[in-house]
VEXDREN-2710 file (C-alpha; in Angstrom, 1 decimal):
% VEXDREN-2710
k/r/px/py/pz
1/MET/0.0/0.0/0.0
2/ASP/2.8/2.4/1.0
3/GLN/4.8/1.7/-2.1
4/GLN/1.8/2.2/-4.1
5/GLU/1.2/5.6/-2.4
6/LYS/4.9/6.7/-2.9
7/ARG/4.9/5.8/-6.5
8/PRO/4.0/8.7/-8.6
9/ASP/0.9/8.6/-10.3
10/SER/1.0/7.0/-13.6
11/PRO/1.1/9.5/-16.4
12/ARG/-2.2/10.3/-17.7
13/LYS/-2.8/12.0/-20.9
14/GLU/-4.8/15.0/-20.2
15/THR/-6.6/16.4/-23.2
16/THR/-5.8/20.1/-23.7
17/PRO/-8.1/22.2/-25.8
18/GLN/-6.6/23.1/-29.2
19/ALA/-8.7/26.0/-30.1
20/PRO/-7.0/28.8/-27.9
21/ALA/-3.4/28.2/-29.4
22/PRO/-3.9/30.1/-32.7
23/ALA/-5.5/33.1/-30.9
24/ALA/-2.5/33.5/-28.5
25/ALA/0.0/33.3/-31.4
26/SER/-2.0/36.0/-33.3
27/ARG/-1.8/38.3/-30.2
28/ARG/1.9/37.8/-29.9
29/LYS/2.4/38.6/-33.6
30/GLY/0.4/41.8/-33.3
31/LYS/2.4/43.1/-30.3
32/PHE/5.6/42.4/-32.2
33/ILE/4.5/44.4/-35.2
34/ILE/3.4/47.3/-33.1
35/ALA/6.8/47.3/-31.3
36/LEU/8.6/47.2/-34.6
37/GLY/6.6/50.1/-35.9
38/VAL/7.4/52.2/-32.8
39/VAL/11.1/51.5/-33.2
40/VAL/11.1/52.5/-36.9
41/VAL/9.3/55.7/-36.1
42/ILE/11.8/56.6/-33.4
43/ALA/14.7/55.8/-35.6
44/GLY/13.3/58.0/-38.4
45/ILE/12.9/60.9/-36.0
46/VAL/16.5/60.5/-34.8
47/LEU/17.9/60.3/-38.3
48/ALA/15.8/63.3/-39.4
49/ARG/17.2/65.5/-36.6
50/TRP/20.8/64.2/-36.7
51/GLN/21.2/64.1/-40.5
52/PRO/24.6/62.3/-40.5
53/TRP/24.8/62.6/-44.3
54/ASN/25.2/66.4/-44.0
55/LYS/28.0/66.3/-41.5
56/ALA/31.3/67.5/-42.9
57/PRO/33.9/64.7/-42.6
58/SER/36.8/65.6/-40.3
59/GLY/40.5/65.2/-40.9
60/GLY/41.8/63.5/-44.0
61/ASN/38.4/62.3/-45.0
62/ALA/37.3/65.8/-46.1
63/ALA/39.1/65.7/-49.4
64/ALA/37.8/62.2/-50.1
65/ALA/34.3/63.2/-49.4
66/ALA/34.6/66.3/-51.6
67/GLY/36.0/64.2/-54.4
68/ALA/33.1/61.8/-54.0
69/ARG/30.6/64.6/-54.3
70/MET/32.4/65.9/-57.4
71/ARG/32.2/62.4/-58.9
72/HIS/28.6/61.7/-58.0
73/GLY/27.3/65.3/-58.6
74/GLY/26.9/66.3/-55.0
75/PRO/25.9/69.7/-53.7
76/GLY/29.4/71.2/-54.1
77/ALA/30.1/69.9/-57.6
78/MET/28.8/72.9/-59.6
79/GLY/30.5/75.4/-57.3
80/ASN/34.0/73.9/-57.9
81/MET/33.6/73.4/-61.6
82/PRO/35.1/76.1/-63.9
83/GLN/32.3/78.3/-65.2
84/PRO/32.2/79.3/-68.9
85/VAL/32.3/83.1/-69.2
86/SER/32.9/85.8/-71.8
87/VAL/35.5/88.4/-71.1
88/ALA/36.6/91.7/-72.6
89/THR/39.7/93.7/-72.3
90/ALA/39.5/97.3/-70.8
91/LYS/40.9/99.7/-73.4
92/ALA/41.7/103.4/-73.6
93/GLY/39.5/105.6/-75.8
94/ASP/37.5/108.8/-76.1
95/MET/34.3/108.9/-74.0
96/PRO/31.8/111.6/-74.9
97/ILE/29.9/113.4/-72.1
98/VAL/26.3/113.4/-73.4
99/ILE/23.1/114.9/-71.9
100/THR/20.0/113.1/-73.0
101/ALA/16.6/114.7/-72.6
102/LEU/13.1/114.4/-74.0
103/GLY/12.3/117.3/-76.3
104/THR/9.5/118.6/-78.5
105/VAL/10.0/119.6/-82.1
106/THR/9.0/123.3/-82.3
107/PRO/8.8/125.2/-85.6
108/LEU/10.5/128.6/-85.8
109/ALA/7.3/130.0/-87.3
110/ASP/3.8/128.8/-86.9
111/ILE/1.4/131.3/-88.5
112/THR/-2.4/131.4/-88.8
113/VAL/-3.0/133.2/-92.1
114/ARG/-5.9/135.7/-91.7
115/THR/-7.3/138.3/-94.0
116/GLN/-6.6/141.9/-93.1
117/LEU/-9.8/143.3/-94.6
118/SER/-13.4/142.2/-94.9
119/GLY/-14.7/140.7/-98.2
120/THR/-15.7/137.7/-100.1
121/LEU/-13.0/135.0/-100.5
122/GLN/-12.8/134.8/-104.2
123/ASP/-10.1/132.2/-104.9
124/VAL/-7.7/129.8/-103.1
125/TYR/-4.4/129.1/-104.8
126/PHE/-2.9/126.4/-102.6
127/GLN/-3.4/122.7/-102.1
128/GLU/-3.7/121.3/-98.6
129/GLY/-0.3/120.1/-97.4
130/GLN/1.6/122.0/-100.2
131/MET/5.0/123.4/-99.7
132/VAL/5.0/127.2/-100.5
133/LYS/7.6/129.9/-100.6
134/LYS/7.6/133.3/-99.0
135/GLY/5.5/135.7/-101.2
136/ASP/3.5/133.0/-102.9
137/VAL/-0.2/134.0/-103.4
138/LEU/-2.4/131.8/-101.2
139/ALA/-5.9/133.4/-101.7
140/GLN/-7.7/136.4/-103.2
141/ILE/-10.3/138.6/-101.7
142/ASP/-12.8/140.3/-104.0
143/PRO/-10.9/143.5/-104.9
144/ARG/-13.7/145.4/-106.7
145/PRO/-15.1/147.4/-103.8
146/TYR/-11.5/148.6/-103.0
147/GLN/-10.8/149.4/-106.6
148/ILE/-13.9/151.7/-106.7
149/SER/-12.8/153.4/-103.5
150/LEU/-9.3/153.9/-104.9
151/ALA/-10.7/155.5/-108.1
152/ASN/-12.9/157.8/-106.0
153/ALA/-9.9/158.8/-103.9
154/GLU/-7.7/159.5/-106.9
155/GLY/-10.5/161.7/-108.4
156/GLN/-10.7/163.7/-105.2
157/LEU/-6.9/164.0/-105.2
158/ALA/-6.9/165.4/-108.8
159/ARG/-9.6/168.0/-108.0
160/ASP/-7.8/169.2/-104.9
161/GLU/-4.5/169.4/-106.7
162/ALA/-6.1/171.6/-109.4
163/LEU/-7.5/173.9/-106.7
164/LEU/-4.1/174.1/-105.1
165/ALA/-2.5/175.0/-108.4
166/THR/-5.0/177.8/-109.0
167/ALA/-4.6/179.1/-105.4
168/ARG/-0.8/179.3/-105.9
169/LEU/-1.2/181.3/-109.1
170/ASP/-3.5/183.8/-107.4
171/LEU/-1.1/184.1/-104.6
172/LYS/1.7/184.9/-107.0
173/ARG/-0.4/187.6/-108.7
174/TYR/-1.4/189.1/-105.3
175/GLN/2.2/189.3/-104.3
176/THR/3.0/191.2/-107.5
177/LEU/0.2/193.7/-106.9
178/LEU/1.2/194.1/-103.3
179/SER/4.7/195.1/-104.4
180/GLN/3.1/197.8/-106.7
181/ASP/1.0/198.9/-103.7
182/SER/-2.1/198.1/-105.7
183/ILE/-3.9/195.9/-103.1
184/ALA/-4.0/195.5/-99.4
185/SER/-1.6/193.1/-97.7
186/GLN/-4.5/191.4/-95.9
187/GLN/-5.7/190.0/-99.2
188/VAL/-2.3/188.5/-99.9
189/ASP/-2.2/186.9/-96.4
190/THR/-5.7/185.4/-97.0
191/GLN/-4.6/183.9/-100.3
192/ALA/-1.5/182.4/-98.7
193/SER/-3.6/180.8/-96.1
194/LEU/-5.9/179.3/-98.7
195/VAL/-2.9/177.8/-100.5
196/LYS/-1.9/176.0/-97.3
197/GLN/-5.4/174.7/-96.8
198/TYR/-5.3/173.2/-100.3
199/GLU/-1.9/171.7/-99.7
200/GLY/-3.3/169.9/-96.5
201/THR/-6.3/168.7/-98.5
202/VAL/-4.0/167.3/-101.2
203/LYS/-2.0/165.4/-98.6
204/SER/-5.1/163.9/-97.1
205/ASP/-6.3/162.9/-100.5
206/GLN/-3.0/161.3/-101.2
207/ALA/-3.2/159.3/-97.9
208/SER/-6.6/158.0/-99.0
209/VAL/-5.2/156.9/-102.3
210/ASP/-2.4/155.0/-100.6
211/THR/-4.8/153.4/-98.2
212/TYR/-7.0/152.0/-100.9
213/LYS/-3.9/150.8/-102.8
214/LEU/-2.8/149.0/-99.6
215/ASP/-6.2/147.4/-99.4
216/LEU/-5.8/146.1/-102.9
217/THR/-2.5/144.6/-101.8
218/TYR/-4.1/143.0/-98.8
219/ALA/-6.8/141.5/-101.0
220/ARG/-4.0/139.2/-102.4
221/ILE/-3.1/137.1/-99.4
222/THR/0.5/135.9/-99.7
223/ALA/2.7/133.5/-97.6
224/PRO/4.7/135.4/-95.0
225/VAL/7.3/132.6/-94.7
226/SER/8.3/129.5/-96.5
227/GLY/6.8/126.3/-95.2
228/ARG/3.9/123.8/-95.5
229/VAL/0.3/124.8/-95.4
230/GLY/-2.2/122.8/-93.4
231/LEU/-5.8/122.0/-93.9
232/ARG/-8.0/124.8/-95.4
233/GLN/-10.1/126.5/-92.8
234/VAL/-12.5/128.3/-95.2
235/ASP/-13.8/127.7/-98.7
236/PRO/-14.1/130.2/-101.5
237/GLY/-17.3/132.2/-101.5
238/ASN/-17.4/132.8/-97.8
239/TYR/-17.3/136.3/-96.4
240/VAL/-14.2/136.6/-94.3
241/THR/-13.2/139.3/-91.8
242/PRO/-10.0/140.0/-89.8
243/GLY/-11.7/138.8/-86.7
244/ASP/-12.1/135.2/-87.9
245/THR/-10.6/132.9/-85.2
246/ASN/-9.4/130.1/-87.5
247/GLY/-8.2/132.2/-90.3
248/ILE/-7.8/130.8/-93.8
249/VAL/-5.0/128.3/-93.3
250/VAL/-2.1/127.6/-90.9
251/LEU/1.4/127.9/-92.3
252/THR/4.3/126.1/-90.5
253/GLN/8.0/126.6/-91.3
254/LEU/9.8/123.3/-91.5
255/GLU/13.2/124.3/-92.8
256/PRO/15.0/125.1/-90.5
257/ILE/13.2/123.7/-87.4
258/SER/14.1/123.5/-83.7
259/VAL/13.8/121.1/-80.8
260/ILE/13.2/122.5/-77.3
261/PHE/14.3/120.3/-74.4
262/THR/15.1/120.7/-70.8
263/THR/18.0/119.8/-68.6
264/SER/18.8/120.0/-64.9
265/GLU/20.3/123.1/-63.5
266/ASP/23.3/121.0/-62.4
267/ASN/24.3/120.6/-66.0
268/LEU/24.4/124.4/-66.6
269/PRO/28.0/125.1/-65.7
270/PRO/29.6/122.9/-68.4
271/ILE/27.1/124.0/-71.0
272/MET/27.6/127.7/-70.2
273/LYS/31.4/127.2/-70.3
274/GLN/31.2/125.8/-73.8
275/LEU/28.8/128.6/-74.9
276/ARG/31.1/131.4/-73.6
277/ALA/34.0/129.8/-75.4
278/GLY/32.0/129.9/-78.6
279/THR/32.0/126.1/-79.1
280/LYS/29.3/124.8/-81.4
281/MET/27.8/121.9/-79.4
282/PRO/26.3/119.1/-81.5
283/VAL/22.8/117.9/-80.8
284/THR/21.3/114.7/-82.3
285/ALA/17.6/114.0/-82.4
286/TYR/16.4/110.4/-82.0
287/ASP/12.9/108.9/-82.2
288/ARG/10.8/108.1/-79.2
289/SER/12.3/104.6/-78.9
290/ASN/15.7/106.2/-78.8
291/THR/17.0/103.9/-81.5
292/THR/16.8/105.7/-84.8
293/MET/18.6/109.0/-85.5
294/LEU/16.4/111.5/-87.2
295/GLU/18.5/114.6/-87.6
296/ALA/21.8/116.2/-86.5
297/GLY/22.0/119.8/-85.5
298/SER/23.6/122.1/-83.0
299/LEU/22.6/124.0/-79.8
300/GLN/21.3/127.4/-80.7
301/THR/20.5/129.1/-77.4
302/ILE/19.5/128.7/-73.8
303/ASP/16.7/130.2/-71.8
304/ASN/17.4/133.2/-69.5
305/GLN/16.0/131.7/-66.3
306/ILE/15.5/128.4/-64.5
307/ASP/12.1/127.0/-63.8
308/THR/11.9/127.0/-60.0
309/THR/9.1/124.4/-59.9
310/THR/11.2/121.7/-61.7
311/GLY/14.8/123.0/-61.3
312/THR/15.3/122.7/-65.1
313/VAL/16.2/125.1/-67.9
314/LYS/15.1/125.1/-71.5
315/LEU/17.4/124.8/-74.4
316/ARG/16.8/125.2/-78.1
317/ALA/18.6/123.2/-80.8
318/SER/18.4/124.1/-84.5
319/PHE/18.2/121.5/-87.3
320/THR/18.3/122.1/-91.1
321/ASN/15.6/119.4/-91.6
322/HIS/16.2/119.0/-95.3
323/GLU/14.8/115.5/-95.2
324/GLN/11.8/116.7/-93.1
325/ALA/12.4/113.9/-90.6
326/LEU/11.4/116.2/-87.8
327/PHE/7.7/117.1/-87.6
328/PRO/6.2/119.9/-85.6
329/ASN/5.1/118.9/-82.0
330/GLN/6.9/115.5/-82.4
331/PHE/8.4/114.0/-79.2
332/VAL/12.1/113.2/-79.7
333/ASN/15.1/112.3/-77.6
334/ALA/17.7/115.0/-77.8
335/ARG/21.3/114.2/-77.1
336/LEU/23.7/117.1/-76.4
337/LEU/27.4/116.5/-76.7
338/VAL/28.9/118.7/-74.0
339/ASP/32.5/117.5/-73.9
340/THR/34.7/114.5/-74.6
341/ILE/37.0/112.7/-72.1
342/HIS/40.2/111.5/-73.9
343/ASP/42.1/108.3/-72.9
344/ALA/39.4/107.0/-70.6
345/VAL/39.3/103.4/-69.4
346/ILE/36.4/101.9/-71.3
347/VAL/34.7/98.5/-70.8
348/PRO/31.4/97.1/-72.1
349/THR/28.4/98.2/-70.0
350/SER/27.4/94.6/-69.3
351/ALA/30.6/94.1/-67.3
352/VAL/29.6/96.6/-64.6
353/LEU/27.3/95.2/-61.9
354/ASN/25.5/96.7/-59.0
355/GLY/25.7/95.4/-55.4
356/SER/25.1/96.5/-51.9
357/GLN/28.5/98.1/-51.7
358/GLY/28.3/99.8/-55.0
359/GLN/29.3/99.1/-58.6
360/TYR/31.8/96.4/-59.3
361/VAL/33.3/94.1/-62.0
362/TYR/34.7/90.6/-62.1
363/VAL/38.3/90.8/-63.1
364/ALA/39.7/87.7/-64.8
365/LYS/43.2/86.9/-63.5
366/PRO/45.9/85.0/-65.5
367/ASP/45.3/81.8/-63.5
368/ASN/41.7/81.7/-64.9
369/THR/40.1/82.8/-61.6
370/VAL/38.1/85.9/-60.9
371/THR/38.3/88.6/-58.3
372/VAL/35.7/91.2/-57.3
373/ARG/36.8/94.8/-58.0
374/LEU/34.9/97.8/-56.8
375/VAL/34.9/100.6/-59.4
376/LYS/33.8/104.2/-59.8
377/VAL/31.9/104.6/-63.0
378/GLY/32.2/107.7/-65.2
379/PRO/30.1/108.8/-68.2
380/VAL/28.1/106.0/-70.0
381/ASP/27.7/105.7/-73.8
382/ALA/25.1/103.1/-74.6
383/GLU/27.1/99.8/-74.7
384/ARG/30.3/101.4/-73.4
385/THR/31.0/102.6/-69.9
386/SER/34.0/104.6/-68.7
387/ILE/35.7/103.6/-65.5
388/ALA/37.0/106.6/-63.5
389/SER/38.9/104.5/-60.9
390/GLY/39.4/100.9/-59.9
391/LEU/40.4/99.4/-63.2
392/ALA/43.5/99.7/-65.4
393/VAL/43.8/99.4/-69.2
394/GLY/44.6/95.9/-70.3
395/GLU/42.8/94.1/-67.5
396/ARG/40.1/91.6/-68.5
397/VAL/36.6/91.8/-67.1
398/VAL/33.7/89.3/-67.3
399/THR/30.9/90.5/-69.6
400/ASP/28.7/87.4/-69.7
401/GLY/28.2/84.4/-67.4
402/SER/28.7/86.2/-64.1
403/ASP/25.5/84.8/-62.6
404/ARG/27.4/81.8/-61.0
405/LEU/30.6/83.6/-60.1
406/ARG/32.0/84.5/-56.7
407/GLU/35.4/85.6/-55.3
408/GLY/38.1/83.2/-56.5
409/ALA/35.8/81.1/-58.7
410/LYS/37.5/79.3/-61.6
411/ILE/36.4/80.2/-65.1
412/THR/36.9/78.9/-68.6
413/ILE/36.7/81.0/-71.7
414/PRO/35.1/79.2/-74.7
415/ALA/37.0/79.4/-77.9
416/GLY/34.0/80.9/-79.7
417/HIS/34.0/84.0/-77.5
418/PRO/36.5/86.7/-78.3
419/GLN/38.6/88.0/-75.4
420/HIS/38.7/91.6/-76.6
421/ALA/35.6/93.7/-76.4
422/LYS/34.7/95.4/-79.7
423/ALA/32.4/97.6/-77.8
424/ALA/35.3/98.9/-75.6
425/SER/37.1/100.3/-78.5
426/GLY/36.5/104.0/-78.2
427/ALA/38.7/105.4/-80.9
428/ALA/35.8/106.6/-83.0
429/GLY/33.3/107.0/-80.3
430/ALA/33.1/110.7/-80.2
431/SER/32.4/111.4/-83.9
432/GLY/29.1/111.5/-85.8
433/ALA/25.9/110.5/-84.1
434/SER/27.1/107.2/-82.6
435/TRP/28.7/109.1/-79.7
436/ALA/25.4/110.0/-78.1
437/GLY/24.4/107.2/-75.7
438/ALA/23.1/108.4/-72.3
439/ALA/23.2/111.2/-69.8
440/SER/26.5/111.9/-68.0
441/GLY/26.6/110.0/-64.7
442/ALA/25.7/106.5/-63.7
443/ARG/22.7/105.1/-65.5
444/HIS/23.3/101.4/-66.2
445/GLY/21.2/98.5/-67.1
446/HIS/22.9/95.8/-65.0
447/ARG/21.5/92.5/-64.3
448/HIS/22.7/91.6/-60.8
449/ALA/21.1/94.3/-58.6
450/SER/20.9/92.0/-55.6
451/GLN/24.3/90.4/-55.8
452/THR/26.9/91.6/-53.3
453/PRO/30.6/91.6/-54.2
454/ALA/32.8/89.5/-51.9
455/GLN/35.6/91.2/-50.1
END
């Protein structure tokens, strides 16, 4: 009995339910997936904040890392590659000092032709828009009323002249009788007074004759100056008077013609200096787009006072206008050549850039790198700019491709781009109309207004 009690119980196979096993495994798998997701999220946050790929390698690995970026096109690849640019050589030349202003073509004579007497407009002898010369007959007023008045005045003059002649003969007789003491002296004095009255009457009659002759001259309306007639304001058959507002036609002188433009009072000293010296300053008129030259002339005169509201003064330039390229009241760009700077350092205008510290250029060094050079700009002539200081003749400046440059950047000059600026050649810049480019001072169309030169 005791052995049977100490003996362990004989194994019995207990039947375990099989259904709960898959549910437990599914719960464990779900927990594992959740934990794995949390770990991935935490690792992503750490990597996003740390960014080990942006850390600069230390020590000797820096060069290798930079080389790898160069080979694989990393962020520093474009910055270290030589940049293709175009360069030009600064040259010495003549730089004109030009004042550019907007002007108005103003005729020297703009006349409204009116009749000087009343009458019927009989004929018109011009065509609208016709060029006429001084003295040409433009219109004819009916002269018959004035011809009749002239004949009447001439008759009155003849009658009074005959009376004057008779009175003079009588006076001569009376003087003879008075010398013989045959008549009283009072009768002689009365006759002398009568002669003077007739003389006055004859003069008055002569004035009337001259007046009617002048009226007949006024009946033929002639051109006071040479020029072009405009549109006809009145047709033949109308009764015209000197008080008509529109007149008969407007006559405008075209040759020569003038352009009136204004300039700042700051430009007066050099202009007055040239005028006092008797220098004939050239003026060139360009169209509104400032691209096509219309006519070349010279400065004629300057106004006698400054406009206090604008601080400007008016100038008048005269042009022969044989080609009639200038039309009255036309807006033009007037370019006045004040003086010329000789042996100036000249570069293309595109080489001069603007930055926060002023105007500068990229100078190309012999080792094919660039350096930033602050410059002081002088007068500008369209595509050419003079450098007052900061650049020497013979130095090369970048004219194109400076967008990607910085201090010390490497450059390459393509074979197709010349290294000498044709625009910088200023030998013939001050002759003809090509000298006129822009106002004296700094007025540049540079592209890099926000770029700051490195120091």
